Steps between C-alpha positions, in 0.01 A plus 500: 500500500502161682691222346615146551789304361544129486795372697609216731512624852871567579714263688823634650631185659445313820670660809736293712397441847529827689732529799358389833474744785843518654605554854680830420182632337278405788754628753495835332111504497488423875749775572299749289183403685664550836626840384155600382343392833758698696443807294127477569559455871387131528675280760383199309308385197243215483444368140198283434462261215262237367453326166311799358724758648855346487685759292637725780613203714657334191681814395673513836563131558461298180239291690123505423248315730307218343164408646567703815579842634847617607637790701844659484617714789795731422688711762822687472694190615279202447257345248255221582281316243195327649350217303238231543508124493550451120698814417767465780726265295438719191644804664847352415429613145599845622874562458480716807347228714746245363785737589372550854435880441133439557388268779194288438259371761196286509156659564225240454229763513613602147405148381171387350196435733495176690867433447715419813573805718709489824769759417532839658211740437546765232452773762774360722739472212436865406554615855831312518634638169377857497580822694215695644550824303363594158462215264432502121272236361517406135224317320402569141350850486503835664218759533440864431302760697216485249448132603549481878506737796856416603716360214803462725340249738262319253652167457468261209587178686268241669361574843663199647835671437393863538334455836802354689722764336284781622481352851877470520643808319471866594382569135455288189490673161435388146847491339408327173593800292864446595496214256219580253462876456581597133723787596701367793410130548803269504321260255412776255827480315676194345867430408654308220458160672133576559457595140631158393253335731212714378591423134492126569153533658371707215638256246332203670168681514527638148597167350207331674253765384633482144448116502142563617424758244632291214271215616177693507216333309132590452294290738800415728435501869687738724647209686642359181635837393693548829629147489673574174710771677700234675585729794844402620462499874630831625290633781196695375459860601127479455254246371493435126214707353291414199182696445276438203134418432283568790799604706652742250429805720650322810865554416627314805311184421701178454401206274150375577410289197399785266562433130665739258224621262564689176428868551548512880749708701773336693760594751758283670831505685779301643673644803815370671684672787650807329300473182140536377440448126146596406315540171141569390328500161238312316438134404513593131700486182409851400256779544220319312485250781395772758147623571425763239505799740851396625661452149690831525686353798844561349436859402298613795667310783821311429698753297447785755607258773809396295606857454446571870718202590775640271473832677508317831833339402639842397440629852675213673813712561654590841369832621162494328237578777243241554215741434623555144432136417164514665410822315606364162278191539203702607546715183578218259244262630197695626312335785169511323634268226770304661387481863844473648468527885826364640855644480639473146819320616619366834805353661517119516699258718421158630162655562319590182434856618757657730397862478502780230655839451235559225184668626322832473719780635790270574838684519688171549727467205557200285837370622780272388456154650122507501351173378195630319202305386326649191163445643245722320159334516226641270148376494201574292145340493510466117878463420596288797867566562851487357820448680880515479596424860865394551800586720770757447775655707611865489872517488742790481842469329667367821243222557513407129875484512488283817248267343705467181813426704344252745233341281588570135249259349218652701605848375515381142156354499353817653670702229358267234154539637540874503612497134189291417277754666662788313567351160221252450210622716587871467484572876694783667729293721786708665832340590400535862216241460599131517230266377504172695268277294496388138128600495583871559347701217258220384133568469325229304139623474363192325592218731417213251765654263775637736743553220302825426683741725424866549758771408506864591 
C-alpha cells in the first residue's frame, strides 16, 4: 500500500569547493584522445564547441566558449585552439593553454556578427594546421544507419567548418562517439575527482530546488517561485523549467507568469553542469485537493513509480545489461498508464544528456564510473506526473576505495544518503550506487506540504 511519512528533507552537509581541473588530468585526457584517434586511423581530430555544445571541448581543455564558437585541432604532435574576439583571452583558463601544451590563435570569423574581422580565414587556418588524410570531426552527436545513409560521413558540425574540412582532407568522418558513446566514449566514465565535482553540482542544484519547494504558496507566480531558489551561479546545463497551469503539459516550459493554483499539476527542475534535479507533483496538501478522478494518484501512479525506482536502484550494479533496466521499467510502468518514451536513465556530464546504455535490446552493461541520471519521466492526462530525478555514480569497490581515500567527506556523504534511501525510504540501494544529492529518494507528492514524503 502507498504511504507517506512526515520528515524534514535530509541535509548531509555542504561540500567544500571541488578540485579544479588540473594539468595532469587534462594532459592524460589529451593523450587518451590522441590514442583513440590513432586507433581509429585518424590523422587529426577537429573538435567543435559553442555555448550550447561546450562539453566535449571543455572536457579536453577546461575551456568553454562564451558567446562564440571555438575549434580545437588535435594532431599527433600539435594542438591548436581557435577562438574569436571575446574568447581568445579566456582560452587561458585552460591549464593546457596556460602551460603551452595547446596553442591558441585568433579567428575572428568565430566572433559575433558585425564585430571586427581582419584575421586569417578559418579555412586557411585549417589548411595550415591539418594533414590531408583522414580527419575525425567531433561535434555533439553521432548517427546510426536507421537515421542516415552514411553514418560515418554524416557530420554534426556547422557547414562553415564542415565545408572547408571536406575540401581539404581526403576524408572527414564523424568521430563524436570517441568521446560520448556509452560503451567506449572517453567521457562515459568518471574518476574520484570528477565524482567530487558532480557531487558539488548536485548539491547546489538540490539545495536550490529544496528552497524553491519550501517556498511554494497557492497563488504564487512561477517567477516568484523560481526566485526563492536563489540559484548560486554555477553554469546551467539547461534552462530552468517550471510547468504548471496552462503549460503543465509542456514540460520544458520556463516561467511565464503562470500562478500556482490549488489542484494543478506542476513539474520543475534546476540543472547545473553535471546535475539535473527535477520533481513533479501537485499543487496540493493532500488527495482531497485534486480533481475527483485523480484522487487515487498515490495508489495508481506514485507508488508503482516509487517501487520501480527502487528496482532501478537495485540494477545499478556493474555488469547488468542496459536492456535489463529497460525491460524492468516497461514491466513495472506499462506504457498505457505511465507513458514513458525516453530512456529510463542516461549518462550525464557538463551536458545534461551525454548518452545512455539503457535502451531496448542494449547489451551495453552498467559499468563502474558511469555518472547516471535517474531520469524516468512518466506522464498521464489525468494524473500528470511524478518524478525522482537526481544524479548517481556507479562505483565498484576499487572506485569507492579511491573516493574514500582521496575525498573522504564526499564518500561519507554518499554513504549517508545511501543509508537514508535504505533505512528511511525503504529503497533497494546497493553499495555500488553512490547518491550525489540530498534530494535522492525524495518524492513529495503534495507540493504545498513537502514534509509528506513517499516511502516504499
